[in-house]
KEDODREN-120742 format. One line per 5 residues: their letters; for each residue x, y, z of N, C-alpha, C, CB. Coordinates in steps of 0.2 Angstrom, whole numbers, plus 2048, in hexadecimal, padded with zeros to 3 digits. Atoms other than C-alpha are relative to their C-alpha. Glycine has a CB too. Layout:
<sites>
a = X/Y/Z/X/Y/Z/X/Y/Z/X/Y/Z | ... .
</sites>
This chain:
<sites>
mniai = 7FC/7FB/801/93A/D7A/CA5/804/801/807/7FC/807/7FE | 7FB/7FF/7FB/94A/D7C/CB0/802/807/801/806/7FC/7FF | 7FE/7F9/7FE/94C/D8D/CB9/805/800/805/7F9/804/801 | 7FB/7FE/7FA/95B/D92/CC3/7FF/807/803/808/7FF/7FD | 801/7FA/7FD/958/D9F/CCF/804/802/806/7F8/800/803 .
aiikh = 7FC/7FD/7FB/962/DAA/CDB/7FD/803/805/806/804/7FD | 802/7FC/7FA/95D/DAF/CEC/806/804/802/7FD/7FB/806 | 7F9/7FC/800/96A/DBD/CED/800/804/807/801/804/7FA | 7FF/7FD/7FA/96F/DC3/CFE/804/807/7FE/804/7FC/806 | 7FC/7F9/800/975/DD6/CFF/807/7FF/802/7FC/805/803 .
pkddr = 7F9/801/7FD/988/DD7/D01/801/803/807/805/803/7FB | 7FE/7FD/7F9/987/DE1/D11/7FB/7FF/805/800/808/7FF | 805/801/7FB/977/DDC/D1A/7FB/7FA/7FE/7FB/806/801 | 804/806/801/969/DCF/D1A/7FA/801/7FB/7FD/7FE/807 | 805/800/806/95E/DD6/D0C/801/7FC/7FB/7FF/808/7FE .
iliaq = 800/804/806/95A/DCC/CFD/7FD/804/7FA/7FD/7F9/801 | 803/7FD/806/957/DD1/CEB/7FA/7FD/7FD/806/801/7FB | 806/803/804/947/DCF/CE2/7FF/805/7FA/7F9/800/805 | 801/7FD/806/942/DD4/CD1/7F9/800/7FD/805/7FE/7FA | 807/800/803/931/DD9/CC9/800/7FE/7F9/7FD/806/801 .
rkadv = 800/802/807/92D/DD0/CB9/7FD/805/7FC/7FC/7F9/7FF | 803/7FB/805/929/DDB/CAA/7F8/7FE/7FF/804/800/7F9 | 807/801/801/917/DDE/CA5/7FE/7FC/7FA/7FD/807/7FF | 802/804/807/918/DD4/C94/802/7F9/800/803/804/7FB | 7FD/807/7FF/91E/DC3/C9B/7FB/7FC/804/807/800/803 .
hlanf = 804/805/7FC/916/DB4/CA3/801/802/807/803/7F8/7FF | 800/7FE/7F9/912/DB8/CB5/802/807/801/804/7FC/804 | 7FE/7F8/800/913/DCB/CB1/7FF/803/807/7FC/803/7FB | 800/7FB/7FA/917/DD7/CBF/801/7FC/807/7F9/804/800 | 7FE/804/7FA/91A/DC9/CCC/807/801/802/7FF/7F8/7FF .
wefpg = 7FA/800/7FD/929/DCA/CD7/803/7F9/800/801/804/807 | 7FD/806/800/936/DBD/CD6/808/801/802/800/7FC/7F9 | 7F9/800/7FF/948/DB8/CDA/803/800/7F9/803/7FA/804 | 7FD/800/807/954/DBB/CCB/802/7F9/7FE/806/805/800 | 7FE/807/802/957/DAC/CC0/7FC/7FF/7F9/7FE/7FB/804 .
gkchp = 803/801/806/951/DA4/CB0/802/7F9/7FD/802/805/7FB | 7FF/806/803/952/D95/CA4/807/7FE/7FF/7FC/800/7F9 | 7F9/803/802/961/D8A/CA2/801/7FF/7F9/802/7F9/804 | 7FF/801/807/969/D8A/C91/803/7F9/7FF/805/805/7FD | 7FE/807/801/96D/D79/C89/808/800/802/7FF/7FE/7F9 .
getlr = 7F9/801/7FE/97E/D73/C90/802/804/806/804/801/7FA | 7FE/7FB/7FB/97E/D80/C9E/7FE/7FC/807/7FC/807/7FF | 802/803/7FA/97F/D7A/CB0/7FC/805/804/807/7FF/804 | 804/7FC/7FC/973/D81/CBD/804/806/803/7FD/7FC/806 | 7FC/7FB/7FD/981/D8B/CC5/802/805/7FB/806/7FD/803 .
qavrr = 7FF/7FB/805/986/D93/CB5/7FA/804/7FE/803/7FC/7F9 | 806/7FC/802/974/D97/CB1/7FE/805/805/7FA/7FB/7FF | 802/7FB/7FB/971/DA0/CC1/805/806/800/800/7FC/807 | 7FB/7FB/801/981/DAA/CBF/7FE/804/7FA/807/7FE/800 | 802/7FC/807/97C/DAF/CAD/7FA/804/801/800/7FB/7FA .
etree = 807/7FC/7FF/96A/DB3/CB1/801/806/805/7FB/7FB/803 | 800/7FA/7FB/96F/DBE/CC0/804/806/7FC/804/7FD/806 | 7FD/7FA/804/97B/DC8/CB5/7FB/803/7FB/806/7FD/7FC | 805/7FE/805/96E/DC9/CA7/7FA/804/803/7FE/7FA/7FC | 806/7FD/7FD/95F/DCE/CB2/801/805/805/7FC/7FA/804 .
vglei = 7FF/7FA/7FB/967/DD9/CC0/807/802/800/7FE/7FD/806 | 7F9/7FD/800/979/DDC/CBB/804/7FE/805/7FF/807/7FF | 7FC/801/7FA/980/DD4/CCA/805/7F9/7FF/7FC/7FF/806 | 7FC/806/7FF/98F/DC7/CCD/7FE/7FE/807/807/802/7FF | 802/803/7F9/98B/DBB/CDB/805/7FA/802/7F9/7FD/7FF .
dilee = 7FD/806/7FD/993/DAE/CE6/7FB/7FB/802/805/802/806 | 805/805/7FE/989/D9E/CE8/802/7FD/806/7FF/7FA/7FA | 7FF/803/7F9/987/D99/CFA/7FE/7F9/801/7FD/805/805 | 804/806/7FF/97B/D8B/CFA/7FC/7FE/7FA/7FC/800/806 | 805/803/804/971/D80/CEE/7FA/7FD/804/803/7FB/7FA .
wnsit = 806/803/7FC/95F/D7D/CF4/7FD/7FB/7FC/7FB/806/802 | 804/805/804/953/D6F/CEF/7FC/803/7FB/7FC/7FC/805 | 804/7FE/805/94A/D71/CDF/7F9/800/802/801/7FC/7FA | 807/800/7FF/938/D75/CDE/7FC/800/7F9/7FE/807/804 | 804/801/807/92C/D6F/CD0/7F9/803/802/800/7F9/7FE .
hdypg = 807/7FD/800/91C/D79/CCD/7FC/800/7FA/800/807/803 | 804/801/806/90E/D76/CC1/7FC/807/7FF/7FB/7FA/800 | 804/7FB/802/907/D86/CB9/7FB/7FE/7FA/804/807/7FE | 804/802/806/8F9/D85/CAC/804/801/7FA/7F9/805/800 | 7FD/800/806/901/D80/C9C/808/7FF/801/7FF/807/7FD .
rtvtl = 7F9/801/800/913/D7E/CA3/802/7FE/807/804/807/7FE | 7FD/802/7FA/91D/D76/CB1/807/803/800/800/7F8/800 | 7FA/7FD/7FF/92C/D7E/CB8/804/7FD/806/800/808/802 | 7FC/803/7FB/93A/D77/CC3/805/806/802/804/7F9/7FF | 7FB/7FA/7FE/943/D85/CCD/806/7FC/804/7FC/804/805 .
fpflc = 7FA/802/7FC/955/D82/CD3/803/806/803/805/7FD/7FB | 7FE/7FA/7FD/958/D8F/CE0/807/7FF/803/7FB/801/806 | 7FA/800/7FD/969/D94/CE6/800/806/804/806/801/7FA | 7FF/7FA/7FB/96D/D9F/CF5/807/803/7FE/800/7FE/808 | 7FA/7FD/803/97A/DAC/CEF/801/806/804/7FF/802/7F9 .
ralsd = 7FE/7F9/7FD/983/DBC/CF5/802/804/7FA/806/7FF/806 | 7FE/7FB/806/984/DCB/CE9/807/802/802/7FB/805/800 | 7F9/7FD/7FF/996/DD1/CE7/7FF/808/800/805/7FE/7FA | 802/7F9/7FF/98E/DE3/CE6/7F9/801/801/803/804/7F9 | 807/7FF/7FF/97E/DEB/CE9/7FD/804/7FB/7FE/804/807 .
darpl = 802/7FC/806/97C/DF3/CD8/7FC/7FC/7FB/807/802/7FC | 805/804/804/96D/DE9/CD2/7FC/805/7FC/7FB/7FC/804 | 803/7FC/804/965/DF0/CC3/7FA/7FC/7FC/805/803/7FA | 806/804/803/954/DEB/CBA/802/7FF/7F9/7FA/803/801 | 7FF/801/807/95C/DE5/CAA/7FB/7FB/7FC/807/7FD/7FF .
gngkv = 805/804/803/950/DD7/CA7/7F9/800/803/803/7F9/7FF | 806/800/7FB/942/DDC/CB3/7FE/807/7FF/802/7FE/807 | 803/7F9/7FF/937/DEB/CB6/803/804/806/7F8/7FF/801 | 7FD/7FC/7FA/93E/DEF/CC7/804/7FB/804/7FB/803/805 | 7FD/804/7FB/94A/DE8/CD4/800/803/807/808/7FF/7FE .
awvtv = 800/7FD/7F9/94A/DEA/CE7/804/7FB/805/7F8/801/802 | 7FD/804/7FA/954/DE5/CF6/7FB/800/806/807/803/802 | 805/800/7FB/948/DDF/D03/802/7FB/806/7F9/7FE/7FD | 7FE/804/7FB/949/DD7/D14/7FB/7F9/7FF/7FE/803/807 | 804/806/800/942/DC5/D16/7F9/801/802/803/7FA/804 .
aelpn = 806/7FE/7FD/934/DCC/D21/7FB/803/7FB/801/803/806 | 804/7FC/805/92E/DD7/D12/7FE/7FC/7FA/804/806/7FE | 801/804/805/92D/DC9/D06/7F8/7FF/7FF/803/7F9/800 | 807/801/800/91A/DC5/D0A/7FC/807/7FD/7FD/7FE/806 | 803/7FA/803/917/DD7/D04/800/801/7F8/803/807/803 .
yefpe = 7FF/800/807/91B/DD3/CF2/7FD/7FA/7FD/808/800/7FE | 804/805/803/911/DC8/CE6/805/7FC/7FC/7FA/802/7FC | 7FB/804/803/91C/DB9/CE1/7FC/7FA/7FC/805/7FD/804 | 804/805/804/917/DAB/CD4/800/7FA/805/804/7FD/7FA | 802/806/7FC/910/D9B/CDD/806/7FC/801/7FA/7FC/7FD .
anapl = 7FA/804/7FF/920/D91/CDA/805/802/805/803/7FF/7F9 | 7FB/7FE/7FB/92A/D9C/CE6/7FD/800/807/801/808/7FE | 803/801/7F9/91E/D99/CF5/805/7FC/804/7FA/7FD/7FF | 7FB/804/7FB/92A/D8B/CFC/806/804/802/802/7FA/7FD | 7FA/7FC/7FF/939/D97/CFA/7FE/805/805/803/803/7FA .
irrll = 802/7FB/7FC/930/DA5/D03/7FF/7FD/807/7F9/804/7FE | 801/803/7FA/92A/D9A/D11/807/7FE/803/7FC/7F9/800 | 7FA/802/7FE/93C/D93/D13/804/806/803/804/7FC/7FB | 7FD/7FA/7FE/943/DA4/D14/7FD/803/806/800/806/7FA | 803/7FD/7FA/937/DAA/D21/801/7FD/806/7F8/801/7FE .
rstvl = 7FF/804/7FA/93A/D9C/D2D/807/7FF/801/7FC/7FA/7FF | 7F9/802/800/94D/D9B/D2A/804/806/803/802/7FE/7FA | 7FB/7FB/7FE/95C/DA4/D31/806/7FF/7FB/803/7FF/807 | 7FB/802/805/966/D9E/D21/803/806/7FE/7FD/7FD/7FA | 7FD/7FA/802/969/DB0/D1C/805/803/805/7FB/805/7FE .
taaav = 7FC/7FE/7FB/971/DB5/D2C/806/7FB/800/7FD/800/807 | 7FB/805/800/97B/DA5/D2C/805/800/7FA/7FD/7F8/801 | 7FC/800/806/981/DA7/D1A/805/806/801/7FC/801/7FA | 7FC/7FA/800/989/DB8/D1F/806/7FF/804/7FC/806/804 | 7FA/801/7FC/996/DB0/D2A/805/7FE/7FC/7FE/7FB/806 .
</sites>
């Protein structure tokens, strides 16, 4: 399953947006970066923009495409295609999620993410990419 995800930088500072999955879905109540499945014929960039609008109501600029991550869960394999993005506004709303929050990278370990996100969290914690992307 191909999943396009957005690591969304706040338009005015270095916080990033996370969203909590609803209670009635796979990996319920975990926090994640907004994103979702690619539709047939849709590019990854189109999917990440669409999913961001549908899940949190934001328009984004894509800054970087990161390497994909494949992870095996019991009963399914997912491949994440992460994009570092900047939000055009800070008006995120939980349209497809239970909650949304703007958090600092240092706060990410305080939230429970699905296992597939671990490489992304590690990269964010050891990187200055968010500060560099603001220039």
